[in-house]
One Martini backbone bead per residue (centre of mass of N, CA, C, O) as a GRO file, in nm:
protein
  102
    1MET     BB    1  -1.591   1.423  -0.637
    2GLY     BB    2  -1.265   1.359  -0.651
    3LYS     BB    3  -1.312   1.077  -0.560
    4SER     BB    4  -1.213   0.744  -0.647
    5LYS     BB    5  -1.309   0.628  -0.367
    6ASP     BB    6  -1.529   0.455  -0.206
    7LYS     BB    7  -1.711   0.450   0.089
    8THR     BB    8  -1.671   0.161   0.293
    9PHE     BB    9  -1.825  -0.086   0.512
   10GLU     BB   10  -1.808  -0.342   0.757
   11VAL     BB   11  -2.069  -0.576   0.870
   12ALA     BB   12  -2.201  -0.771   1.113
   13CYS     BB   13  -2.450  -0.984   1.148
   14PRO     BB   14  -2.633  -1.051   1.438
   15ASP     BB   15  -2.794  -1.304   1.335
   16CYS     BB   16  -2.590  -1.472   1.107
   17GLY     BB   17  -2.280  -1.346   1.048
   18ALA     BB   18  -2.269  -1.180   0.813
   19MET     BB   19  -2.112  -0.989   0.561
   20LEU     BB   20  -2.145  -0.636   0.519
   21LYS     BB   21  -2.137  -0.406   0.251
   22ILE     BB   22  -2.136  -0.049   0.298
   23ASP     BB   23  -2.243   0.249   0.188
   24ALA     BB   24  -2.183   0.559   0.329
   25THR     BB   25  -2.365   0.756   0.158
   26THR     BB   26  -2.638   0.564   0.119
   27GLY     BB   27  -2.670   0.282   0.303
   28LEU     BB   28  -2.615   0.050   0.114
   29VAL     BB   29  -2.588  -0.265   0.001
   30VAL     BB   30  -2.324  -0.407  -0.183
   31SER     BB   31  -2.250  -0.670  -0.007
   32HIS     BB   32  -2.267  -1.039   0.053
   33THR     BB   33  -2.136  -1.259   0.311
   34PRO     BB   34  -2.171  -1.551   0.415
   35ALA     BB   35  -2.168  -1.749   0.664
   36PRO     BB   36  -2.024  -1.999   0.795
   37ARG     BB   37  -2.087  -2.318   0.828
   38LYS     BB   38  -2.189  -2.521   1.070
   39ARG     BB   39  -2.125  -2.801   1.228
   40MET     BB   40  -2.320  -3.054   1.353
   41PHE     BB   41  -2.080  -3.259   1.322
   42GLU     BB   42  -1.765  -3.381   1.371
   43ASP     BB   43  -1.841  -3.673   1.260
   44LEU     BB   44  -1.957  -3.960   1.113
   45GLU     BB   45  -2.020  -4.122   1.369
   46THR     BB   46  -2.210  -3.916   1.504
   47ALA     BB   47  -2.413  -3.900   1.272
   48ALA     BB   48  -2.492  -4.202   1.271
   49LYS     BB   49  -2.594  -4.212   1.562
   50ALA     BB   50  -2.817  -3.999   1.529
   51MET     BB   51  -2.973  -4.155   1.311
   52ARG     BB   52  -3.037  -4.406   1.481
   53GLU     BB   53  -3.188  -4.259   1.710
   54HIS     BB   54  -3.405  -4.141   1.529
   55GLY     BB   55  -3.515  -4.413   1.429
   56GLU     BB   56  -3.594  -4.522   1.708
   57ARG     BB   57  -3.795  -4.299   1.780
   58THR     BB   58  -3.981  -4.338   1.539
   59GLU     BB   59  -4.055  -4.633   1.599
   60SER     BB   60  -4.177  -4.583   1.879
   61ILE     BB   61  -4.403  -4.392   1.790
   62PHE     BB   62  -4.535  -4.590   1.595
   63ARG     BB   63  -4.604  -4.813   1.802
   64GLN     BB   64  -4.786  -4.635   1.979
   65SER     BB   65  -4.997  -4.572   1.753
   66VAL     BB   66  -5.079  -4.864   1.701
   67ASP     BB   67  -5.179  -4.927   1.987
   68ALA     BB   68  -5.392  -4.703   1.997
   69GLU     BB   69  -5.562  -4.814   1.759
   70LYS     BB   70  -5.629  -5.090   1.888
   71ASN     BB   71  -5.766  -4.940   2.157
   72LYS     BB   72  -5.990  -4.750   2.046
   73ALA     BB   73  -6.247  -4.923   2.056
   74ASP     BB   74  -6.249  -4.971   2.362
   75LEU     BB   75  -6.255  -4.676   2.447
   76LEU     BB   76  -6.520  -4.600   2.301
   77GLU     BB   77  -6.697  -4.808   2.446
   78LYS     BB   78  -6.655  -4.696   2.733
   79ARG     BB   79  -6.756  -4.409   2.680
   80PHE     BB   80  -7.038  -4.488   2.589
   81ALA     BB   81  -7.124  -4.639   2.847
   82GLU     BB   82  -7.090  -4.394   3.035
   83ALA     BB   83  -7.286  -4.202   2.888
   84LEU     BB   84  -7.533  -4.390   2.914
   85ARG     BB   85  -7.539  -4.403   3.222
   86LYS     BB   86  -7.572  -4.097   3.268
   87ALA     BB   87  -7.837  -4.070   3.106
   88LYS     BB   88  -8.006  -4.266   3.288
   89ASP     BB   89  -7.945  -4.117   3.572
   90ALA     BB   90  -8.063  -3.876   3.472
   91PRO     BB   91  -8.292  -3.655   3.493
   92GLU     BB   92  -8.591  -3.575   3.349
   93VAL     BB   93  -8.593  -3.275   3.165
   94LYS     BB   94  -8.769  -3.020   3.062
   95PRO     BB   95  -8.741  -2.807   2.826
   96MET     BB   96  -8.699  -2.479   2.776
   97ARG     BB   97  -8.907  -2.224   2.664
   98GLU     BB   98  -8.985  -1.911   2.574
   99ILE     BB   99  -9.293  -1.934   2.638
  100ASP     BB  100  -9.247  -2.022   2.948
  101LEU     BB  101  -9.134  -1.729   3.050
  102ASP     BB  102  -9.417  -1.558   3.057
   0.00000   0.00000   0.00000
């Protein structure tokens, strides 16, 4: 009880790298210092290049979806024709009823 200074220790968070100051007697976190943010890009040129590439990929995906929508009607027409052909070729079987099983 006569100690004037509380015992605390610092621990680095294994997940995010933040520094946690913990009270030794209670085990509670006293303070939290977030980890320094890492730079995603080294310089502005690299960031601009990445943004252009992202825009090009987005545009390509959009063009592909537009083409798919244009061909959607033809694809559905072909699927319907195939299903109709299969239905005509299949033998006509009378469905079984529960009463027929007796």
